[in-house]
N, C-alpha and C positions, 0 to 999 in steps of 0.2 A: 503493500500500501504506499502511495507517496506522500512526501510530507505535506503537512497542511500551514500555510504561512498564516501569521498572526498578525495583529496590530503593532506589535513590537518589531521595530526594525531588525532584520537578521535572524528573527527567532521563528523556530517553526516546531510544529508536533508531529510525530510519527509514529505508527504501530511497530512494536517490536517483531522481530521474525527469529525463527530458530537459531539463526546465527548469533542473535543477540544475548545468547544464553550466558555468556561470560560477564557481559555487562550487566544484565539483570542481578546476577549474582553479587557482583562488585557494588552495586546499588543497594541490594538488600543489606550486604554487609556494612555499609557505611551508615545506613538507617539503624541495623542492630547497635552499632557503636555509639551512635547518638542517645538512643533511647538506653542506654547501658544494659543492653541485654545480648551482647555478643556470646556469652556462654551458651545461649540457646539457638545459635545460628547453626542449622543442619543441612540447609539446601545446597544441593551442587548443581553444578552445569546439567548434569544426567537428569538430576531430579526436573529442572526446570523445563529441559527439552521434552520429556516425557509428560508431564503435566500441563504444559502450556502449549505446547506444539504436537503432541502425539494425537492416538486416535480420538481420544475425548478430551478435548482442552478445558480445563477447569478454572483460568483465568485469563487476562489479558494485562499487557503493558503498553504504556505509551511513553515516549522520551521527549522532551523538551530539548531542543538543540539551539545554539546560539552559533551562527555562521558555521553550521554543520557539526558542532562540537557537543557531545551531551553535557547539559548543565542540571538535570533533573529528571526524575521520573515518577510515574505512578502505576501501582498495580491494582486492578480491580477485577471484579466478577458481579455475576448477577445473582440477586436472591430474590424471594418472592413474599407478598404481601397477600396473605389469605384476606384481611379485612378489605383490601383495595381491590383484590382479584387480579393484580398486574406485577409484572416484576420490579425490582427495583436493582439500583446499581450500588454496589456496596465497595468504597474505596478502603482497601487492606494498607497500602502504602503511599505515603506521597513524600518525597524527599528532594530538596533542591540544595545543591553543593553549596556549603555555607559561603564560600567567596562569592557566590552568585547570587545571594539573597539581597532582596531590597529591588530588583529590577523588573519585578511584575510576573516573574516565571511561574511561579506557584500559582499566582492567581490565573495566568493564561492556562495552565494545566488544569485547575480546578473549573474555570469556564468551558474549557472543552470537554470535560467529563460530563458537565451539566448539559450541554447541547446534547451529547451521545445519549445521555440518559432520556431528555425529552423525545429525540428522533426514535430512539428504540420502545417508547411508549412506557417508559418507566414511571411508576407514581411516587418514587421515592429516590433520593441520593443521600446515601448515609455513610457513617464510618465511626470509628472509636480513637481517642485520644488519650494519652496517659495524662493522670490528673496533676502532675507535677509540670506538664510540657506547657507553661503560660504563653510562650512566643506562639505556639501553634494554636492553642486555645484562642488566643487574641485575633490571629490571622483569621481563623475560621467564623469568629463573631463579626469582624467586619466584613466578611463575605454574606451575613445574613444567617448564618447557622445557628443554630440553639441547642442546647444540651437536653438530653430526655432524662430529666431529673427522677422520674418514676421507675427508671428501668436500671436493673443491675445484670451486667453480663457474667454468665456463668461458661467455665470452660471445663472439659474434662479431657485427659491426653494421658499417654502412658498407661502405667498398670490399671490405674481406675477405669480407662477406656477398655481394656483387655478384659478385665473381671465383668464389665456389664455385657461385653459381647459375648462372652461365654456364657451367659445365664441363659437356661432353657426358654 
């Protein structure tokens, strides 16, 4: 898929391809470091190729590029709202290189994803943010996003997931 120019001079957005697996892993690693979660990083290029570009793609990635050089990325996938009866777009990861922040790249990536959600008939565009990540919280609020205070995210991994899966 070709790059999409934006209102920012020299900045474009493009969808990732299988050959971008190393770059995707690099950006996920940068995000894991920023979020102080590098110890949880397990994704490899092989994982990315299989789960994003294999027979059943589970997620998509876009890259923001300034003059052809990557400066940020977003990883997203579809979820579904039973109440709305429509798909939603879930942003799993958004990261702009620290030295590239303040130029509008993050806003451009978010705007692109919002347009994509509308084009795909999504009723929601949502994501999670770590409670301590005040710069990101402020950024999202400036875009018009609001937290869902009445909801708590639950997660099951590892042994707990295996135990439940083994239940008859």
